[in-house]
PDB file of N, CA, C and O in Angstrom, chain B, residues numbered from 101:
ATOM      1  N   MET B 101      11.027 -17.501  12.847  1.00  0.00           N
ATOM      2  CA  MET B 101      11.595 -16.121  12.230  1.00  0.00           C
ATOM      3  C   MET B 101      10.395 -15.174  12.480  1.00  0.00           C
ATOM      4  O   MET B 101       9.202 -15.476  12.442  1.00  0.00           O
ATOM      5  N   GLU B 102      10.975 -13.915  12.753  1.00  0.00           N
ATOM      6  CA  GLU B 102       9.908 -12.888  12.902  1.00  0.00           C
ATOM      7  C   GLU B 102      10.057 -12.147  11.449  1.00  0.00           C
ATOM      8  O   GLU B 102      11.079 -11.892  10.812  1.00  0.00           O
ATOM      9  N   GLU B 103       8.573 -11.871  11.126  1.00  0.00           N
ATOM     10  CA  GLU B 103       8.272 -11.332   9.689  1.00  0.00           C
ATOM     11  C   GLU B 103       8.946 -10.040   9.877  1.00  0.00           C
ATOM     12  O   GLU B 103       9.048  -9.441  10.948  1.00  0.00           O
ATOM     13  N   PRO B 104       9.425  -9.646   8.661  1.00  0.00           N
ATOM     14  CA  PRO B 104      10.029  -8.149   8.458  1.00  0.00           C
ATOM     15  C   PRO B 104       9.006  -7.222   8.656  1.00  0.00           C
ATOM     16  O   PRO B 104       7.850  -7.463   8.308  1.00  0.00           O
ATOM     17  N   ARG B 105       9.379  -6.072   9.244  1.00  0.00           N
ATOM     18  CA  ARG B 105       8.398  -4.804   9.436  1.00  0.00           C
ATOM     19  C   ARG B 105       8.195  -4.241   7.848  1.00  0.00           C
ATOM     20  O   ARG B 105       9.028  -4.190   6.943  1.00  0.00           O
ATOM     21  N   LYS B 106       6.731  -3.828   7.857  1.00  0.00           N
ATOM     22  CA  LYS B 106       6.358  -3.411   6.086  1.00  0.00           C
ATOM     23  C   LYS B 106       6.155  -1.783   6.575  1.00  0.00           C
ATOM     24  O   LYS B 106       6.020  -1.408   7.740  1.00  0.00           O
ATOM     25  N   ASP B 107       6.170  -1.035   5.507  1.00  0.00           N
ATOM     26  CA  ASP B 107       6.071   0.476   5.819  1.00  0.00           C
ATOM     27  C   ASP B 107       4.603   0.607   5.056  1.00  0.00           C
ATOM     28  O   ASP B 107       4.650   0.509   3.830  1.00  0.00           O
ATOM     29  N   LEU B 108       3.599   0.771   5.526  1.00  0.00           N
ATOM     30  CA  LEU B 108       2.397   0.619   4.867  1.00  0.00           C
ATOM     31  C   LEU B 108       1.834   2.407   4.813  1.00  0.00           C
ATOM     32  O   LEU B 108       2.088   3.293   5.628  1.00  0.00           O
ATOM     33  N   LEU B 109       1.106   2.474   3.693  1.00  0.00           N
ATOM     34  CA  LEU B 109       0.176   3.835   3.679  1.00  0.00           C
ATOM     35  C   LEU B 109      -0.985   3.253   3.227  1.00  0.00           C
ATOM     36  O   LEU B 109      -1.160   2.462   2.300  1.00  0.00           O
ATOM     37  N   MET B 110      -1.827   3.797   4.079  1.00  0.00           N
ATOM     38  CA  MET B 110      -3.717   3.575   3.839  1.00  0.00           C
ATOM     39  C   MET B 110      -4.158   4.119   3.572  1.00  0.00           C
ATOM     40  O   MET B 110      -3.692   5.227   3.839  1.00  0.00           O
ATOM     41  N   LYS B 111      -5.121   4.151   2.998  1.00  0.00           N
ATOM     42  CA  LYS B 111      -6.208   5.243   2.604  1.00  0.00           C
ATOM     43  C   LYS B 111      -7.472   5.233   3.494  1.00  0.00           C
ATOM     44  O   LYS B 111      -8.155   4.246   3.220  1.00  0.00           O
ATOM     45  N   VAL B 112      -7.979   5.949   4.404  1.00  0.00           N
ATOM     46  CA  VAL B 112      -9.334   5.320   5.246  1.00  0.00           C
ATOM     47  C   VAL B 112     -10.178   6.284   5.004  1.00  0.00           C
ATOM     48  O   VAL B 112      -9.782   7.434   5.191  1.00  0.00           O
ATOM     49  N   ASP B 113     -11.373   6.082   4.590  1.00  0.00           N
ATOM     50  CA  ASP B 113     -12.398   6.765   4.505  1.00  0.00           C
ATOM     51  C   ASP B 113     -13.244   6.753   5.799  1.00  0.00           C
ATOM     52  O   ASP B 113     -13.130   5.783   6.548  1.00  0.00           O
ATOM     53  N   GLY B 114     -14.018   7.683   6.089  1.00  0.00           N
ATOM     54  CA  GLY B 114     -14.689   7.927   7.310  1.00  0.00           C
ATOM     55  C   GLY B 114     -14.200   8.380   8.589  1.00  0.00           C
ATOM     56  O   GLY B 114     -14.981   8.543   9.525  1.00  0.00           O
ATOM     57  N   MET B 115     -13.160   8.560   8.678  1.00  0.00           N
ATOM     58  CA  MET B 115     -12.496   9.110   9.995  1.00  0.00           C
ATOM     59  C   MET B 115     -12.826  10.808   9.862  1.00  0.00           C
ATOM     60  O   MET B 115     -12.784  11.429   8.799  1.00  0.00           O
ATOM     61  N   THR B 116     -13.114  11.307  11.011  1.00  0.00           N
ATOM     62  CA  THR B 116     -13.669  12.744  11.333  1.00  0.00           C
ATOM     63  C   THR B 116     -13.202  13.670  12.541  1.00  0.00           C
ATOM     64  O   THR B 116     -13.310  14.886  12.693  1.00  0.00           O
ATOM     65  N   CYS B 117     -12.520  12.455  13.534  1.00  0.00           N
ATOM     66  CA  CYS B 117     -12.371  13.305  14.923  1.00  0.00           C
ATOM     67  C   CYS B 117     -11.448  12.442  15.451  1.00  0.00           C
ATOM     68  O   CYS B 117     -11.140  11.359  14.955  1.00  0.00           O
ATOM     69  N   GLN B 118     -10.899  13.036  16.702  1.00  0.00           N
ATOM     70  CA  GLN B 118      -9.975  12.226  17.151  1.00  0.00           C
ATOM     71  C   GLN B 118     -10.379  10.572  17.908  1.00  0.00           C
ATOM     72  O   GLN B 118      -9.620   9.637  18.164  1.00  0.00           O
ATOM     73  N   GLY B 119     -11.848  10.707  18.110  1.00  0.00           N
ATOM     74  CA  GLY B 119     -12.126   9.537  18.613  1.00  0.00           C
ATOM     75  C   GLY B 119     -12.045   8.560  17.409  1.00  0.00           C
ATOM     76  O   GLY B 119     -11.891   7.354  17.602  1.00  0.00           O
ATOM     77  N   CYS B 120     -12.150   9.094  16.155  1.00  0.00           N
ATOM     78  CA  CYS B 120     -11.785   7.875  15.125  1.00  0.00           C
ATOM     79  C   CYS B 120     -10.462   7.572  15.078  1.00  0.00           C
ATOM     80  O   CYS B 120     -10.165   6.378  15.023  1.00  0.00           O
ATOM     81  N   VAL B 121      -9.425   8.557  15.090  1.00  0.00           N
ATOM     82  CA  VAL B 121      -8.201   8.391  15.499  1.00  0.00           C
ATOM     83  C   VAL B 121      -7.784   7.300  16.141  1.00  0.00           C
ATOM     84  O   VAL B 121      -7.091   6.442  15.596  1.00  0.00           O
ATOM     85  N   ASN B 122      -8.216   7.243  17.477  1.00  0.00           N
ATOM     86  CA  ASN B 122      -8.172   6.426  18.573  1.00  0.00           C
ATOM     87  C   ASN B 122      -8.729   4.958  18.118  1.00  0.00           C
ATOM     88  O   ASN B 122      -8.167   3.901  18.404  1.00  0.00           O
ATOM     89  N   ALA B 123      -9.808   5.065  17.439  1.00  0.00           N
ATOM     90  CA  ALA B 123     -10.514   3.661  16.919  1.00  0.00           C
ATOM     91  C   ALA B 123      -9.751   2.987  15.974  1.00  0.00           C
ATOM     92  O   ALA B 123      -9.483   1.818  16.248  1.00  0.00           O
ATOM     93  N   VAL B 124      -9.354   3.425  14.969  1.00  0.00           N
ATOM     94  CA  VAL B 124      -8.157   3.315  14.034  1.00  0.00           C
ATOM     95  C   VAL B 124      -6.980   2.621  14.594  1.00  0.00           C
ATOM     96  O   VAL B 124      -6.634   1.475  14.307  1.00  0.00           O
ATOM     97  N   THR B 125      -6.381   3.445  15.442  1.00  0.00           N
ATOM     98  CA  THR B 125      -5.149   3.211  15.991  1.00  0.00           C
ATOM     99  C   THR B 125      -5.026   1.855  16.900  1.00  0.00           C
ATOM    100  O   THR B 125      -4.007   1.205  17.135  1.00  0.00           O
ATOM    101  N   LYS B 126      -6.677   1.569  17.443  1.00  0.00           N
ATOM    102  CA  LYS B 126      -6.564   0.536  18.305  1.00  0.00           C
ATOM    103  C   LYS B 126      -6.759  -1.014  17.579  1.00  0.00           C
ATOM    104  O   LYS B 126      -6.480  -2.143  17.982  1.00  0.00           O
ATOM    105  N   ALA B 127      -7.381  -0.499  16.300  1.00  0.00           N
ATOM    106  CA  ALA B 127      -7.915  -1.605  15.647  1.00  0.00           C
ATOM    107  C   ALA B 127      -6.455  -2.270  15.145  1.00  0.00           C
ATOM    108  O   ALA B 127      -6.091  -3.430  15.344  1.00  0.00           O
ATOM    109  N   ILE B 128      -5.800  -1.326  14.513  1.00  0.00           N
ATOM    110  CA  ILE B 128      -4.371  -1.800  14.160  1.00  0.00           C
ATOM    111  C   ILE B 128      -3.491  -2.377  15.190  1.00  0.00           C
ATOM    112  O   ILE B 128      -2.666  -3.282  15.063  1.00  0.00           O
ATOM    113  N   GLN B 129      -3.841  -1.631  16.327  1.00  0.00           N
ATOM    114  CA  GLN B 129      -2.806  -2.251  17.534  1.00  0.00           C
ATOM    115  C   GLN B 129      -3.342  -3.780  17.911  1.00  0.00           C
ATOM    116  O   GLN B 129      -2.598  -4.610  18.433  1.00  0.00           O
ATOM    117  N   ARG B 130      -4.467  -3.990  17.641  1.00  0.00           N
ATOM    118  CA  ARG B 130      -4.935  -5.341  18.088  1.00  0.00           C
ATOM    119  C   ARG B 130      -4.625  -6.153  17.343  1.00  0.00           C
ATOM    120  O   ARG B 130      -4.151  -7.143  17.901  1.00  0.00           O
ATOM    121  N   LEU B 131      -4.676  -6.208  16.226  1.00  0.00           N
ATOM    122  CA  LEU B 131      -3.937  -7.018  15.243  1.00  0.00           C
ATOM    123  C   LEU B 131      -2.106  -7.311  15.205  1.00  0.00           C
ATOM    124  O   LEU B 131      -1.521  -8.382  15.039  1.00  0.00           O
ATOM    125  N   ASP B 132      -1.529  -5.919  15.428  1.00  0.00           N
ATOM    126  CA  ASP B 132      -0.258  -6.303  15.631  1.00  0.00           C
ATOM    127  C   ASP B 132      -0.131  -4.967  16.793  1.00  0.00           C
ATOM    128  O   ASP B 132      -0.535  -3.816  16.627  1.00  0.00           O
ATOM    129  N   PRO B 133       0.563  -5.544  17.997  1.00  0.00           N
ATOM    130  CA  PRO B 133       0.427  -4.468  19.489  1.00  0.00           C
ATOM    131  C   PRO B 133       1.713  -4.035  18.859  1.00  0.00           C
ATOM    132  O   PRO B 133       1.626  -2.812  18.749  1.00  0.00           O
ATOM    133  N   THR B 134       2.653  -4.367  18.478  1.00  0.00           N
ATOM    134  CA  THR B 134       3.680  -3.567  18.140  1.00  0.00           C
ATOM    135  C   THR B 134       3.874  -2.489  16.990  1.00  0.00           C
ATOM    136  O   THR B 134       4.842  -1.776  16.726  1.00  0.00           O
ATOM    137  N   ALA B 135       2.917  -2.583  16.535  1.00  0.00           N
ATOM    138  CA  ALA B 135       2.771  -1.538  15.378  1.00  0.00           C
ATOM    139  C   ALA B 135       2.683   0.014  15.607  1.00  0.00           C
ATOM    140  O   ALA B 135       2.019   0.567  16.483  1.00  0.00           O
ATOM    141  N   LYS B 136       3.444   0.592  14.695  1.00  0.00           N
ATOM    142  CA  LYS B 136       3.695   2.182  15.004  1.00  0.00           C
ATOM    143  C   LYS B 136       2.698   2.542  14.040  1.00  0.00           C
ATOM    144  O   LYS B 136       2.826   2.140  12.883  1.00  0.00           O
ATOM    145  N   VAL B 137       1.501   3.409  14.451  1.00  0.00           N
ATOM    146  CA  VAL B 137       0.396   3.813  13.753  1.00  0.00           C
ATOM    147  C   VAL B 137       0.613   5.505  13.803  1.00  0.00           C
ATOM    148  O   VAL B 137       0.895   6.098  14.844  1.00  0.00           O
ATOM    149  N   GLU B 138       0.428   6.165  12.482  1.00  0.00           N
ATOM    150  CA  GLU B 138       0.131   7.707  12.680  1.00  0.00           C
ATOM    151  C   GLU B 138      -0.803   8.179  11.725  1.00  0.00           C
ATOM    152  O   GLU B 138      -0.677   8.014  10.512  1.00  0.00           O
ATOM    153  N   VAL B 139      -1.893   8.861  12.368  1.00  0.00           N
ATOM    154  CA  VAL B 139      -3.156   8.875  11.365  1.00  0.00           C
ATOM    155  C   VAL B 139      -3.138  10.526  11.094  1.00  0.00           C
ATOM    156  O   VAL B 139      -3.085  11.352  12.005  1.00  0.00           O
ATOM    157  N   ASP B 140      -3.182  10.795   9.918  1.00  0.00           N
ATOM    158  CA  ASP B 140      -3.282  11.709   9.130  1.00  0.00           C
ATOM    159  C   ASP B 140      -4.784  12.344   8.747  1.00  0.00           C
ATOM    160  O   ASP B 140      -5.250  12.360   7.608  1.00  0.00           O
ATOM    161  N   LEU B 141      -5.438  12.863   9.952  1.00  0.00           N
ATOM    162  CA  LEU B 141      -7.196  12.781   9.893  1.00  0.00           C
ATOM    163  C   LEU B 141      -7.332  13.934   8.734  1.00  0.00           C
ATOM    164  O   LEU B 141      -8.217  13.706   7.909  1.00  0.00           O
ATOM    165  N   GLU B 142      -6.533  15.211   8.548  1.00  0.00           N
ATOM    166  CA  GLU B 142      -7.114  15.913   7.423  1.00  0.00           C
ATOM    167  C   GLU B 142      -6.821  15.356   6.073  1.00  0.00           C
ATOM    168  O   GLU B 142      -7.437  15.866   5.137  1.00  0.00           O
ATOM    169  N   HIS B 143      -6.103  14.534   5.855  1.00  0.00           N
ATOM    170  CA  HIS B 143      -6.257  13.873   4.429  1.00  0.00           C
ATOM    171  C   HIS B 143      -6.682  12.230   4.451  1.00  0.00           C
ATOM    172  O   HIS B 143      -6.445  11.548   3.453  1.00  0.00           O
ATOM    173  N   GLY B 144      -7.239  11.713   5.491  1.00  0.00           N
ATOM    174  CA  GLY B 144      -7.710  10.351   5.547  1.00  0.00           C
ATOM    175  C   GLY B 144      -6.662   9.400   5.245  1.00  0.00           C
ATOM    176  O   GLY B 144      -6.891   8.543   4.391  1.00  0.00           O
ATOM    177  N   ARG B 145      -5.715   9.432   5.743  1.00  0.00           N
ATOM    178  CA  ARG B 145      -4.501   8.657   5.690  1.00  0.00           C
ATOM    179  C   ARG B 145      -3.909   8.111   6.819  1.00  0.00           C
ATOM    180  O   ARG B 145      -3.753   8.866   7.779  1.00  0.00           O
ATOM    181  N   VAL B 146      -3.485   6.760   6.922  1.00  0.00           N
ATOM    182  CA  VAL B 146      -2.903   6.118   8.056  1.00  0.00           C
ATOM    183  C   VAL B 146      -1.494   5.511   7.680  1.00  0.00           C
ATOM    184  O   VAL B 146      -1.461   4.682   6.771  1.00  0.00           O
ATOM    185  N   HIS B 147      -0.600   5.789   8.173  1.00  0.00           N
ATOM    186  CA  HIS B 147       0.870   5.198   7.910  1.00  0.00           C
ATOM    187  C   HIS B 147       1.122   4.398   9.376  1.00  0.00           C
ATOM    188  O   HIS B 147       0.836   4.716  10.530  1.00  0.00           O
ATOM    189  N   VAL B 148       1.786   3.222   8.806  1.00  0.00           N
ATOM    190  CA  VAL B 148       1.644   2.091   9.569  1.00  0.00           C
ATOM    191  C   VAL B 148       3.194   1.512   9.381  1.00  0.00           C
ATOM    192  O   VAL B 148       3.814   1.696   8.334  1.00  0.00           O
ATOM    193  N   MET B 149       3.674   0.887  10.368  1.00  0.00           N
ATOM    194  CA  MET B 149       4.875   0.358  10.623  1.00  0.00           C
ATOM    195  C   MET B 149       4.585  -0.810  11.340  1.00  0.00           C
ATOM    196  O   MET B 149       4.334  -0.763  12.544  1.00  0.00           O
ATOM    197  N   THR B 150       4.602  -2.269  10.449  1.00  0.00           N
ATOM    198  CA  THR B 150       3.865  -3.128  10.753  1.00  0.00           C
ATOM    199  C   THR B 150       4.497  -4.425  10.389  1.00  0.00           C
ATOM    200  O   THR B 150       5.242  -4.455   9.410  1.00  0.00           O
ATOM    201  N   GLN B 151       4.249  -5.600  11.150  1.00  0.00           N
ATOM    202  CA  GLN B 151       4.581  -6.934  10.541  1.00  0.00           C
ATOM    203  C   GLN B 151       3.325  -7.516   9.813  1.00  0.00           C
ATOM    204  O   GLN B 151       3.515  -8.594   9.250  1.00  0.00           O
ATOM    205  N   ALA B 152       1.922  -6.911   9.723  1.00  0.00           N
ATOM    206  CA  ALA B 152       1.088  -7.016   9.651  1.00  0.00           C
ATOM    207  C   ALA B 152       0.813  -7.138   7.699  1.00  0.00           C
ATOM    208  O   ALA B 152       1.600  -6.536   6.968  1.00  0.00           O
ATOM    209  N   GLN B 153       0.053  -7.674   7.303  1.00  0.00           N
ATOM    210  CA  GLN B 153       0.019  -7.761   5.722  1.00  0.00           C
ATOM    211  C   GLN B 153      -1.113  -6.348   5.342  1.00  0.00           C
ATOM    212  O   GLN B 153      -2.058  -6.077   6.082  1.00  0.00           O
ATOM    213  N   SER B 154      -0.872  -5.755   4.383  1.00  0.00           N
ATOM    214  CA  SER B 154      -2.064  -4.539   4.033  1.00  0.00           C
ATOM    215  C   SER B 154      -3.342  -4.915   4.103  1.00  0.00           C
ATOM    216  O   SER B 154      -4.137  -4.127   4.613  1.00  0.00           O
ATOM    217  N   VAL B 155      -3.793  -6.160   3.620  1.00  0.00           N
ATOM    218  CA  VAL B 155      -5.007  -6.808   3.595  1.00  0.00           C
ATOM    219  C   VAL B 155      -5.547  -6.985   4.912  1.00  0.00           C
ATOM    220  O   VAL B 155      -6.689  -6.716   5.283  1.00  0.00           O
ATOM    221  N   GLU B 156      -4.569  -7.485   5.600  1.00  0.00           N
ATOM    222  CA  GLU B 156      -5.170  -7.455   7.245  1.00  0.00           C
ATOM    223  C   GLU B 156      -5.518  -6.403   7.922  1.00  0.00           C
ATOM    224  O   GLU B 156      -6.430  -6.353   8.748  1.00  0.00           O
ATOM    225  N   ILE B 157      -4.695  -5.399   7.544  1.00  0.00           N
ATOM    226  CA  ILE B 157      -5.267  -4.064   8.193  1.00  0.00           C
ATOM    227  C   ILE B 157      -6.191  -3.273   7.739  1.00  0.00           C
ATOM    228  O   ILE B 157      -6.638  -2.312   8.365  1.00  0.00           O
ATOM    229  N   ALA B 158      -6.623  -3.708   6.351  1.00  0.00           N
ATOM    230  CA  ALA B 158      -7.702  -2.917   5.628  1.00  0.00           C
ATOM    231  C   ALA B 158      -8.941  -4.029   6.572  1.00  0.00           C
ATOM    232  O   ALA B 158      -9.978  -3.524   7.004  1.00  0.00           O
ATOM    233  N   ARG B 159      -8.713  -5.146   6.726  1.00  0.00           N
ATOM    234  CA  ARG B 159      -9.745  -5.785   7.260  1.00  0.00           C
ATOM    235  C   ARG B 159     -10.346  -5.279   8.501  1.00  0.00           C
ATOM    236  O   ARG B 159     -11.519  -4.974   8.716  1.00  0.00           O
ATOM    237  N   ALA B 160      -9.018  -5.239   9.508  1.00  0.00           N
ATOM    238  CA  ALA B 160      -9.311  -5.002  10.845  1.00  0.00           C
ATOM    239  C   ALA B 160     -10.021  -3.652  10.625  1.00  0.00           C
ATOM    240  O   ALA B 160     -11.091  -3.635  11.233  1.00  0.00           O
ATOM    241  N   LEU B 161      -9.734  -2.384   9.870  1.00  0.00           N
ATOM    242  CA  LEU B 161     -10.243  -1.207   9.884  1.00  0.00           C
ATOM    243  C   LEU B 161     -11.770  -1.212   9.229  1.00  0.00           C
ATOM    244  O   LEU B 161     -12.670  -0.398   9.438  1.00  0.00           O
ATOM    245  N   ASP B 162     -11.778  -2.228   8.486  1.00  0.00           N
ATOM    246  CA  ASP B 162     -13.310  -2.622   7.630  1.00  0.00           C
ATOM    247  C   ASP B 162     -14.361  -2.886   9.233  1.00  0.00           C
ATOM    248  O   ASP B 162     -15.276  -2.175   9.650  1.00  0.00           O
ATOM    249  N   ALA B 163     -13.856  -4.007   9.762  1.00  0.00           N
ATOM    250  CA  ALA B 163     -14.239  -4.257  10.856  1.00  0.00           C
ATOM    251  C   ALA B 163     -14.854  -3.015  11.959  1.00  0.00           C
ATOM    252  O   ALA B 163     -15.860  -3.013  12.668  1.00  0.00           O
ATOM    253  N   ALA B 164     -14.112  -2.314  11.818  1.00  0.00           N
ATOM    254  CA  ALA B 164     -13.941  -1.006  12.873  1.00  0.00           C
ATOM    255  C   ALA B 164     -14.985  -0.099  12.589  1.00  0.00           C
ATOM    256  O   ALA B 164     -15.501   0.678  13.392  1.00  0.00           O
ATOM    257  N   GLY B 165     -15.357  -0.297  10.982  1.00  0.00           N
ATOM    258  CA  GLY B 165     -16.331   0.824  10.536  1.00  0.00           C
ATOM    259  C   GLY B 165     -15.748   1.757   9.504  1.00  0.00           C
ATOM    260  O   GLY B 165     -16.415   2.673   9.021  1.00  0.00           O
ATOM    261  N   TYR B 166     -14.508   1.516   9.174  1.00  0.00           N
ATOM    262  CA  TYR B 166     -14.028   2.500   8.433  1.00  0.00           C
ATOM    263  C   TYR B 166     -13.485   1.475   7.024  1.00  0.00           C
ATOM    264  O   TYR B 166     -13.029   0.333   7.078  1.00  0.00           O
ATOM    265  N   GLU B 167     -13.764   2.492   5.589  1.00  0.00           N
ATOM    266  CA  GLU B 167     -13.304   1.791   4.703  1.00  0.00           C
ATOM    267  C   GLU B 167     -12.066   2.195   4.475  1.00  0.00           C
ATOM    268  O   GLU B 167     -11.668   3.360   4.508  1.00  0.00           O
ATOM    269  N   ALA B 168     -11.298   0.996   4.182  1.00  0.00           N
ATOM    270  CA  ALA B 168      -9.637   1.320   4.093  1.00  0.00           C
ATOM    271  C   ALA B 168      -8.896   0.291   2.991  1.00  0.00           C
ATOM    272  O   ALA B 168      -8.984  -0.930   2.859  1.00  0.00           O
ATOM    273  N   HIS B 169      -8.035   1.430   2.166  1.00  0.00           N
ATOM    274  CA  HIS B 169      -7.392   0.672   0.849  1.00  0.00           C
ATOM    275  C   HIS B 169      -6.217   0.849   1.031  1.00  0.00           C
ATOM    276  O   HIS B 169      -5.932   1.905   1.596  1.00  0.00           O
ATOM    277  N   ALA B 170      -4.942  -0.188   0.596  1.00  0.00           N
ATOM    278  CA  ALA B 170      -3.834  -0.023   0.780  1.00  0.00           C
ATOM    279  C   ALA B 170      -3.445   1.134  -0.441  1.00  0.00           C
ATOM    280  O   ALA B 170      -4.040   1.134  -1.519  1.00  0.00           O
ATOM    281  N   MET B 171      -2.555   1.937  -0.167  1.00  0.00           N
ATOM    282  CA  MET B 171      -1.890   3.035  -0.988  1.00  0.00           C
ATOM    283  C   MET B 171      -0.636   2.486  -1.407  1.00  0.00           C
ATOM    284  O   MET B 171      -0.325   2.588  -2.594  1.00  0.00           O
ATOM    285  N   THR B 172       0.241   1.832  -0.470  1.00  0.00           N
ATOM    286  CA  THR B 172       1.126   0.975  -0.537  1.00  0.00           C
ATOM    287  C   THR B 172       1.396  -0.324   0.001  1.00  0.00           C
ATOM    288  O   THR B 172       0.702  -0.648   0.964  1.00  0.00           O
ATOM    289  N   GLY B 173       2.353  -1.234  -0.457  1.00  0.00           N
ATOM    290  CA  GLY B 173       2.388  -2.507   0.498  1.00  0.00           C
ATOM    291  C   GLY B 173       1.651  -3.607  -0.197  1.00  0.00           C
ATOM    292  O   GLY B 173       1.535  -4.709   0.340  1.00  0.00           O
TER     293      GLY B 173
END
């Protein structure tokens, strides 16, 4: 049975440019290739529609060099 999609909002520290947006998006999509990722660079937030858990997303972003915390989920 397929996991239901979750609507997650993450606070991500350390994003400063489009390269960061790309790195964050790739880190999340490596974990869940079907994830929909929207990055709000100005406010340091990432909105994700995913089957992954927020702790898994935070771990993937931490490994990519960004401090991430779930705001929802």
